[in-house]
C-alpha angles and dihedrals in degrees: 000000000000118000120234089247092055091045092051090048092053092049092050091048091050091050092048089054098041096048096062090043092052091048091049090050091050091050091049091051091050090049091051091047089057088062089060112077091199099043116139091247127114108226137164113204122193105200121187121196128185120193131171143177090069126157135030091299095041091234100113127098136187138201118199126184110195114201104200116178114187117200122180116203123194107227098171142355091277106026140065130193113213119201115205119184128185115197112178123206108195138194117179141163136197094356088140127029111270093000096112119193132333134186131183147074124335129205118297122234111203120192130185118196122193105204136172113247091227128052119246119268089266091051101257121145119204145167137183136185145116131309127204135200112212119195096227096140112135096212135037091246092053100050140061086211088220135116111224139182140178145127129305132188145168135199127182145153130216116206117171107308092345129097120180136163143096143264128207144176136179120206128193124180115249100175142357142091110351091208092063125083117276118248125231109147141146125211119204124185115178110181144180127189137182120201122196126212087255091063096254114140127198110200132185121183145148126223102202120184119195113199104201093178093061097024091239138123145195125210116186116176116208127201111189135177117196138168134198111233126177114226117190088345095307121109122236133173119223122189148152145173148138135289125206122201102224087176132005139191120254106292091004128132120294137195121006130354136181132240127191124174141184121188127192111211127208108188117186 
């Protein structure tokens, strides 16, 4: 028969093992939720991008910090509304001949997805809603100076460690400076991600922009590795990787670029 001391020792040992496992599982679930653009998870990503070989002489470069808060709001027993904001902070140099350097805010893209709280019977997760372009750019070189609007949507599936799907929006200008170029563009983002039990995610995506007004397009391909790490009891995701411009617009970036990202997570 086991003594009470041995029993207590066994219980404490079991708790010591199960607690780290539970924390690791929670971190892995958070990492997987980050692969879902309409997950019921408040997050604030800070995404840094560096691109070069910009302009007619390929001597321009640009740094962009995208601040991208994601806020899910329960609007009924069965539906969420997910607010996704992209606020770019830009620093660039020599992107146009004689233009010099500029730093400041770019134009905001605001999306609202209406998404069922539960996946479909076949396991698909989806959301649709409006997207808006807001001319918040602080300098002429950093803004389209147009108001835009259009539809946005996302569809994805999560099976085991895998997440795959796609996101899109289409924006058309509805007001703004008549002397600036009209906007009629489609954004397509197919993505696939694999998340390990240790909360490491390997993500491959493309962020294709189709400019129908000028019959042009840009196709950057991003390969990112990220990991959820708790700091002082609060979870963060840290990641980085490379982007390759498989196709670029006239005078757009070429070759390789860099992406780094830090995301603060606020699980319920």
